[in-house]
C-alpha positions in Angstrom: -0.1 0.1 -0.1 3.1 2.0 0.4 2.7 3.3 -3.3 -0.7 4.3 -3.2 -0.5 6.1 0.5 -1.8 9.5 -0.8 -4.7 7.5 -2.2 -5.3 5.5 0.8 -5.3 8.6 3.0 -8.5 9.6 1.0 -10.0 6.5 0.3 -8.7 3.9 2.8 -7.6 0.4 2.3 -10.9 -1.0 1.2 -10.6 1.7 -1.4 -8.0 1.0 -2.8 -8.5 -2.8 -3.0 -11.9 -2.1 -5.3 -9.2 -0.1 -7.4 -7.2 -2.9 -7.7 -9.9 -5.5 -8.8 -11.3 -3.1 -11.4 -11.4 -3.7 -14.9 -11.6 -0.8 -17.3 -11.4 -0.5 -21.0 -9.6 2.5 -22.7 -11.2 3.1 -26.0 -8.5 4.8 -28.4 -4.8 5.4 -27.4 -4.2 8.5 -28.8 -4.5 12.5 -26.7 -7.8 11.3 -24.3 -6.1 7.8 -23.9 -2.7 8.8 -23.0 -4.1 11.0 -20.1 -6.5 8.1 -19.0 -4.1 5.3 -19.4 -1.3 7.3 -16.8 -4.1 8.3 -14.4 -5.7 4.6 -14.2 -2.5 3.3 -13.7 -1.5 6.0 -11.2 -4.6 4.9 -9.6 -3.7 1.3 -9.6 -6.5 0.1 -11.5 -6.0 -3.9 -11.5 -6.7 -4.3 -15.4 -6.5 -2.0 -18.2 -7.8 -3.0 -21.7 -6.6 -1.0 -24.6 -8.0 -0.9 -28.1 -6.8 0.9 -31.0 -5.3 0.0 -34.5 -3.6 2.8 -35.5 0.4 3.7 -35.3 2.5 6.3 -33.6 2.9 9.2 -35.8 5.2 12.1 -35.7 2.5 14.2 -35.4 0.8 12.4 -32.7 3.5 13.9 -30.1 2.2 17.1 -29.2 -0.2 15.4 -26.9 -0.3 11.8 -26.9 2.7 12.0 -24.2 2.1 8.1 -23.3 4.1 7.5 -27.0 7.7 8.2 -27.8 8.1 5.3 -30.7 6.9 6.4 -34.1 5.9 3.7 -36.4 5.0 1.5 -33.0 1.3 0.0 -32.8 -0.2 2.5 -30.4 -1.5 -0.1 -28.1 2.2 -2.0 -28.0 3.8 1.9 -27.4 1.2 2.2 -24.6 1.8 -1.0 -23.1 5.2 -0.8 -22.7 4.9 2.8 -21.2 2.5 1.2 -18.4 4.6 -2.0 -17.8 7.8 0.2 -17.1 5.8 2.7 -14.8 3.5 0.3 -12.6 4.3 -3.7 -13.4 1.7 -4.5 -10.9 -1.1 -3.5 -13.3 -2.0 -6.0 -16.1 -2.6 -4.6 -19.5 -4.3 -6.4 -22.7 -4.3 -4.8 -25.6 -6.7 -5.7 -28.8 -4.9 -4.0 -32.0 -8.2 -3.6 -34.0 -11.1 -1.4 -34.9 -13.9 -1.7 -32.4 -17.2 -3.4 -34.5 -20.2 -4.5 -34.1 -18.6 -8.2 -35.1 -16.0 -8.2 -32.2 -17.3 -6.2 -29.6 -18.8 -8.6 -27.3 -15.6 -10.5 -26.9 -13.5 -7.7 -25.7 -15.8 -5.6 -23.3 -17.6 -8.4 -21.8 -15.0 -8.5 -19.2 -14.9 -5.1 -18.3 -16.4 -2.7 -15.8 -16.0 0.4 -17.2 -15.8 1.4 -20.8 -14.0 5.3 -21.1 -14.2 6.6 -24.9 -11.6 8.2 -26.0 -11.9 7.9 -29.5 -11.5 10.5 -31.9 -14.5 9.7 -34.8 -18.4 10.1 -34.5 -18.7 7.0 -36.0 -16.5 5.4 -33.3 -18.1 7.1 -30.7 -21.7 6.9 -31.2 -20.7 2.8 -32.1 -19.4 2.5 -28.3 -22.5 4.4 -27.0 -24.4 2.2 -28.4 -22.1 -0.7 -27.2 -22.7 0.8 -23.7 -26.2 0.8 -23.7 -26.6 -3.0 -25.1 -24.1 -4.4 -22.3 -25.1 -2.4 -19.8 -21.5 -1.1 -19.5 -20.8 2.3 -17.8 -19.8 4.3 -20.3 -17.6 7.9 -19.4 -17.7 9.6 -23.0 -14.9 12.4 -23.4 -14.8 14.4 -26.7 -12.1 16.8 -27.7 -11.9 19.7 -30.2 -9.3 23.2 -30.4 -9.7 24.9 -27.1 -12.9 22.9 -26.2 -13.9 19.6 -24.8 -17.1 17.4 -22.8 -17.6 15.1 -20.8 -20.5 12.6 -19.7 -21.3 9.7 -18.1 -23.7 7.0 -19.8 -25.7 4.1 -18.7 -29.0 2.6 -19.8 -30.8 4.5 -17.1 -29.5 7.8 -18.3 -29.6 10.1 -21.3 -26.7 8.8 -24.3 -24.9 10.5 -26.7 -27.9 10.1 -29.1 -30.0 11.9 -26.7 -28.2 15.2 -27.8 -25.9 14.8 -30.7 -26.6 14.0 -34.6 -25.0 10.9 -36.0 -25.1 12.4 -39.6 -21.9 13.4 -39.6 -20.2 10.1 -38.9 -17.0 10.0 -41.0 -15.9 13.5 -40.1 -13.0 13.2 -36.9 -14.1 15.0 -34.1 -10.6 16.5 -33.6 -9.4 19.2 -35.8 -6.6 21.1 -34.0 -6.3 21.0 -30.1 -4.1 21.8 -27.8 -2.1 19.3 -25.4 -3.4 21.4 -22.2 -6.9 21.0 -23.2 -6.5 17.1 -23.9 -4.7 16.7 -20.4 -8.2 18.6 -18.8 -10.4 16.4 -20.8 -8.7 13.3 -19.8 -8.2 13.7 -16.2 -12.0 14.7 -15.9 -12.8 10.9 -17.6 -10.4 9.7 -15.3 -12.1 10.7 -12.1 -15.5 10.1 -13.6 -14.2 6.5 -13.8 -12.6 6.4 -10.3 -16.1 7.9 -8.7 -17.9 4.9 -10.5 -15.3 2.2 -9.2 -15.5 3.7 -5.8 -18.9 4.9 -5.9 -18.6 8.2 -4.5 -19.3 12.1 -5.3 -21.6 13.1 -7.8 -21.2 11.4 -11.4 -22.1 13.3 -14.5 -25.2 11.5 -15.4 -27.6 13.4 -17.2 -24.8 15.9 -17.3 -22.8 17.4 -19.7 -19.7 19.0 -18.4 -18.6 21.8 -21.1 -15.0 23.0 -20.9 -13.9 26.4 -22.6 -9.7 26.5 -22.1 -9.6 30.0 -23.8 -11.8 31.2 -20.9 -10.9 27.9 -18.6 -14.8 28.2 -17.8 -16.2 24.9 -17.2 -20.4 24.6 -17.3 -22.4 22.2 -16.1 -25.8 21.3 -19.3 -28.5 19.1 -18.1 -29.4 16.5 -20.6 -32.7 14.3 -20.5 -33.4 11.1 -21.8 -35.0 11.4 -25.5 -38.1 9.2 -26.0 -37.5 9.2 -29.5 -34.0 7.8 -29.0 -33.1 4.6 -31.0 -31.2 3.4 -28.0 -34.6 2.7 -26.2 -35.3 0.0 -28.4 -34.7 -2.9 -26.9 -33.7 -4.4 -30.1 -31.1 -2.2 -31.2 -29.0 -3.1 -34.1 -25.4 -1.6 -33.7 -23.5 0.2 -36.7 -21.4 -2.2 -38.8 
């Protein structure tokens, strides 16, 4: 427990044991993923799953600080860094594009899903997977100087309740500065910890919106849309 002494002072040994038994799947090992993965490793999460089919490019390194080897698979790069930082944590890697065909075998053993994807298409798919499987999802999005976070469960408003999926082919991120990415990634990590420990007030039915140019946070109330297709128990996932 010495490594996690500062954690234990806040959440006690039982809280730390909950973290050590938790299994969290990080979907996307880019900018948000870099921050979330390191935060989870620092917390002492027992098992971290990593999903990404991309390789490290030089243009990633302004914000994806978990990587330092251009050309390496992102899941491999992230696993190496976590193993070096905290070898007690189990890291499972999935070098693949998450889809309606392969999601069940990937997400089944995890308690919480964290959305660090950078495309609308992938974010809506993960949203639907969360609703279909009953897994809590910590959604995060970042673009330019701005970001957002919310927690999605079958009982809460979901991404489709307040966003249109008509632009699923476009990337969410255009340009982005590292401090904005770090801010949203840190909030996602805190929301995951709150879910595991069952403490505080989670961002359920609340969209936290961040404006980095003003250093301003807003909490927007969101409600479940009765017309949302995720209310259909026979929801068919996007390919």
